[in-house]
Every structure is written in structure tokens, then in C-alpha cells.
N, C-alpha and C positions, 0 to 999 in steps of 0.2 A: 504494499500500499504506499502509495507516495505522501508527501505533505500535503499535496492540494487536492488529492482525493476525497478528502473528508472534511466536513464544516468542523467538526471536533477538534481536528488537528489543528486547523487554521485558526481557531479561536485560541488555543493555546500559544500558538505563536504570537498572536496579537496581544496577549496579556505579558509575555516576555518581552516584546519590543518595548510595549509601553513602560513596563518595568525598568529596562535598560535606559530609555530616554528620561524616565524620572530620576533614576540614578544619576544621569549626567547633569540634569537640572538642578537637583539638590547638592552635588559636587560643585558645580559652578557657583550656586549660591554662597556656598561656604567659603569658596575660593574668595569670591568677591568682598564677602563680609571680612575675612581675615585681612584681606590687602588694605582694605578701606580703613581697618582698626590700626594698622600699622603705618600708614602712609595717607595723611589727611589730604594729599595732592593727588592721590589716585582716582583716575577716571576709569571706569569698568567700559568694556565694550557694549554693554546693554545701557551705558547711559547716553541716550540719543539727544535729549532736549532737558530743560529745566523740569517739565512736567512729565517726562519718559526717563525715570532715573530708577535702576534697581538698586544702586548702592544707597541711593536715600531709603528706600524701603529697607534694605537689609540691616542697616545701621539705626532703624528707629525703634522704639520702646516696644514695637509690636512683633519684632523680629524674633524674640525669645519667649519660651515658654517653660515655665519651671527651670529657669537658669540655663537652659540649652537653647540653641539656635533651632528655628523651627526646621531648617535643612537637615539637621541631624535625624529629626523624627522622619522626615521624608526618605533619607538614605535608608534607615532602619525599616520603615514601612514597604520599599520598592524591593530591598532584599528579601524580607519575609513573604511578599507575595511571589517572588521568584522561586522561593523553597516550596510555598503551597502550591504553585502551580505545577511544580515538578511532581509534587505528592497527589495531584488532581484533587485538591481540597477546595473546590470552588466555593462551597458554602461559606467557608471561613473568610475567602478572600472577599466574598460580598459582604460579610459582617465588618470586616476591616475597612473595605472602600467606603461603605455606608458612613463610617466615623469619620473618614477622610473628606467625603462629601460635604459632612456637616461643617468641618473645619475650614473646607475649601470656601464655603457659601461667607463663613464669619470673616474670612482673611480677604476675601474678595469685597467685602463691605467695608472693612476696614481701609483698603487699597483705595476704593474709589470715593467714599464719603468722608474718611477720617483724615487719610494722608493726601488725597486728591492728587493722587499719582498714577501714572500708569508703567507697571513692571513688566516687560516682555518676559522675562524668566517666570515670574509668578504666574501671569495669565498663560503661559505654556503649562505650566505645572497644574493649574487649574483644569486646563483642557485633557490633559493625561489623567487626571483623577477622574473627571466626569466619565471619560470615555471608558476607563478601566471599571469603574462601577456598572455601568450597562452592559459591556462584555461579560463581566464576571457574573452578573446576575443572568444572562443569556444562557451562559455554561452551566450555572448550578441547576437552572431550569430544565435544560436538556438532559443533564446527569439525572435529575429527579424522575423525568419522565422515562429514561431508558430503565431506571430500576424499578419503576411501577410496572412497565410492560413486561418484565421479566419475571414478576412475581406471580 
């Protein structure tokens, strides 16, 4: 069976690709936050204008939760999704991505209405998170239907 012969295998690939993209985005966010902390003159490649500035967002008071950068939680989340995807534990990916979905809504609100900024890295992460939630939900539903049909 080839990778493209089954929608099940294809959806697994989508979750892995999304996780890898999320890892890259979270890693980049950590890098920008670190560079901005040690060099006040640092200009990140995602700082495109005064109102499009990821370094402004990553150095704001909202960039940390429980003393850790939000991006650290992102790295942990995407690594966990990679592991759960390998184990075909889609139900747990749905639960985790639902939590991420809620935090994404909150952070999106903070970005738009409190910080009044546009962060390309943040918005890209939000897109990955939303897509991951719906892909995982679809996978879990498909998995559940297959189990019911075998019973």
C-alpha cells in the first residue's frame, strides 16, 4: 500500500507535517525572543513594520505563562503530537489540540485587541493549531467508525 492510496495514511502525514511546521515556528519564536533579550537593537526577519512585529509580541508580558515562554509549550505540544500520531492515538491529539485551540483564541485576541500588532509567526502558528484540531478530529472520528464497524 502506498502513502497516497489511503486517506488514513494521508491524514497521518498531515498531522506530522503540521507538527514539524509548528516545531519550526515555535523554535523560531524562542530564537527571536532570546536574541531580542540579549540585543536591544535586534531586528527579526518577521519584523516587517511598526505594526507587524513578532519581536514586540515575543517580548511582551503575554509571551510567558507560568514563567516559561509560550513557545516552549508549543515545542512540547508539537513533539507530543508527533509521538501520539506515531501511536495512532488521535483521540488524545484531539483533546490536546482542543486545549491549544482555546489558548490560540485567547492569544489571538491579545494579539489583535490588546497588543494591536500583527505577528506573522503567531498567526502562522494559529493556522497550524486550527488545522491540526480539525485534522485530528477527522482522524479520531474515522478511527472510531472503523472500530464500531468491526464490532
